[in-house]
N, C-alpha and C positions, 0 to 999 in steps of 0.2 A: 396769534398762531405761531409766531416766531418764539414767543416766550414758552409755549407748550413744547415746541421742538427742543429748545435748550434744556428744559426741565427733563424731558424724556431721555435725552442724551446723557445728562448728568446722573440720572437714576440708573441707567443701564450700561454705562461705559465699562464698568468693571466686569459685568457678565459678558459683554462683547469681547473684551480682551481675553477673558478666560476661555471662551469658545474658540477664538483664533489660536490660542496656545494648544488647546486640545486637538484642533484640526491639524496643526503642525506636527504634533506627536503621533497622530494616527496616519499621516500620509505614508511613512515607510511601511507600516503594517498593511495598508491598503495595496501598496505596490507588491508586497510579498504575496498577498492573497490573489491579486490579479495574475502574478506569474505562476501561481500554482495551477491555473487553468490554461496556461499558454501552451499551444501545440508547437513545440520546438525540440530540437535535439539537445543533448547534454552540452555540447560545445558551441551552441548557438549564442550570439551576443546577448548579454543580459539587458534587454531593453523591451519596451512595449511597441516597437515599430513592427509593422506587418503582423499584428496580433491576430491569432486564430484560436478560438475557444475550443476546449476539449475537456472531457471528464476522465480521460485515460489515466492521468497521474493519480487522481483520487481513487480510482478503481484498484490501483496497485501501489499503495504508498510506500511499500518496502521493496519496490522493484529493483532498486540499486543495490548491488552487492555490499554487504556490511552495514547498511544503514539501519536495518531492523535490530541487529545485535547491539549496535551502539545505542539505539534509542531505548531498548529494554534494559540495558545496563545502566543508563542514566536514571531511568525510572526506579530501578532497584536501589541504587545508591541514594537517590533523593528520598525514597521512602524510609530507608534505614536511618539516614542522617536526620531526617525530620523527627522520627520517633525518639532517637537518642537525645536530640537537642530539646525537644518539647518536655520530655521527662526531667532531664537535668535542669533545664531552664525554669520550669514551673516550680520545682523544689527550691531552687535558689531564690526565685521571686518571693515565695512565701517566707523564706528565712529573712530576706532583706526587708520585707514589708511588715512583718509581724513580730520580729524578735530583735532584741538589742544585744549585741555582743561586741567584743573587742575587735577592732579592724573593720567594723561595718561601713564606716565612711570611706575608708580606703577601697574596700571591695566595690562599693557603688561607683567609685571613680574608675577603677580598673575594668569594670564591665564595659565601659564605652570604648576602651582602647582597640579591641578588634574591629569595631565599626569605623574608627577613625584611621586605623593603620592601612596604608596602601596594600592592595592584594599582593603585589609583587614582593613586598617585604614579608608578609605572612607566609606566602608560598615558599620563598627561599629559606625562611627560618625553619619551617616544618620539614623541608627537605634536609637541611643540615641536621636536625634532630633525628630524623629517621635513619639517615646514613650513619651518623655517629653511634646510634643504638643498634646498628646491624639489622634493621628491619627491611625486609624486601618490599620494594615499591609495587603497588598494585591496587586491587579492589579495596582492601581494608585501610590502606593508608589514605586513599581518597575519602573514604567514609569518615575517618578520624579528622581529617582536615576540614571537611564540610561541617561536622559537628562543632568544631572549634569556632568557625566564623558565624554559624547560625545561632550559637548559644546566646550571644549578646542580644540579637534581635528578639529572641524569645523572652529573655529576662526583661528587657525594656517594655515589650508589649504586654506581657502578663502583669508585670508590676504596675503599669499604668491602670490596668483594669482593677487591680486590688486597691490602688489608692483611691479610686472612685467608689469603692464598695462601702455601703452604710453598715458600720459595725452593729447597729441596733437590731438588724435583721438576725444576726447570729445570736445576739443576746436574748432576743425574743424566743428563738428556738430552744435555747438553754433553759429559759424560764418555763417553757412548756415540757420540761423533763426529758428533753433529748440529750443524749450523751454526746461527747466530743466527736465520735466517729459518725453518728447519725447527722449531727449538725454539719459536718464537713461534706458528707456524701449527698445530703438532701437540700442543703441551703447554700453553703459556700461554693462547692464545685459547680453546681448549675449556674450560679451567678457569674463565676469566673470563666465558664466554658466559652463564651464568645471571644474572650481575649486569647484563650488557648487555641481555639480554632483559627483565629486570625494569625497567630504566631506560627501555627503549623503550615498554613497556606503560604505565608511569607518565606518560611524556611524551605519548603519544597521548591518554590520558585527560584530562590537563590541557589540552592544546591543543583537543581537541574540545569540552570543557566550558566553556572560557573565554568570559566575556562582557565584563568590565570593560575589560581591555586592548584587546580586539577592538573594542569600541564606540568607543574613542578613535581608533583607527587604521584603521578599515574604509572610511571614505568612504561610497560608495553600495553597497558590497558587503554582502550579507546572509548571515550564517552561520546555522546551525541555532539556537544559543542566542539570537541576535538575532531570528530569526523567532518563536521561542517568546515572547520578551518583547513583540514587537509584536502577536502574536496574543492575548496575555492582555488587551490593552486592549479587544478586541472580543468575546472569547469563545474559550476554548481548544478547538481542534478535537480530536476523539478520536484522530486519527492521531498527534498528538504523544505521547499516552500509549502508543500502540502502539510507536512508535520508541524511546521511553525504556525501555519494558519489554524490547524486543528487545536493545537495547544492554547492559542490565544482565545479561540471560541469557547473552549472548555473552561478556561480561567474566567472569562467574562460571564458565562452562565453560572458558575459557582458563586461568584460575587453577587450576581443578580438574584439568585435564589436566596442567598443569605440576607438580602435586603427586604425580602417579602414580609417577614414578621414585623419589621420596623414600619413598613408602609401600611400594614394593616392596623398597627397601633396608632399611627398618625391619623388614619381615617376615622377610627373609633373616637379619638379625642376630639377630632374636628366635628 
């Protein structure tokens, strides 16, 4: 009996630690979700004491002045930055993965620099560039800054997908008299699309969530993270918890839906 218990612990201790780490990571999210249903005023202490449940904040998520504009602005910036980063990053990934040119090794190394550079360094550097160029800070400077730091993540993600792509599939398409354009559109692009979608989701999350780089290059523009920071000085409105919880649920559902085809394939193989 004791031997079986030891064997069971030895076989499952890694999973147990992993579950504990996940629980630790999700505790703050759980608190935010709970606070989104708390019946309390804006200046009430941020705690779960004397908790009273209400749907009022979910019925009016933009009830606080300025929160709706800041949220929609962050969505717009994240969408444009994601589109720009995905297009440029995908093209760069194909160039680095499929072609040989002078400076390719150096380019591969430089791609990782924005990921390794502290955000405060990148934000201040971009601010110095915009000021020296006479560019007015605002919406488009934020978009440019977000594309800059999202680009590396897109290149790394899509390039990893290309590295695992079997070149014989494209060769087979060419043997079946498909031209280069048809091979790319009907074979290569669908195979690379999961990597592109993953890169787009990552870029959108990073852009929507960013505060440090945005704070340096926003001017008078107020995004949702900046609104949250400003509101925390006076008292956090409950609608912030509502929007945060809703964004988490939406992200979780998107990831879950993306895993459905893999789950179906696993069942078919099983």
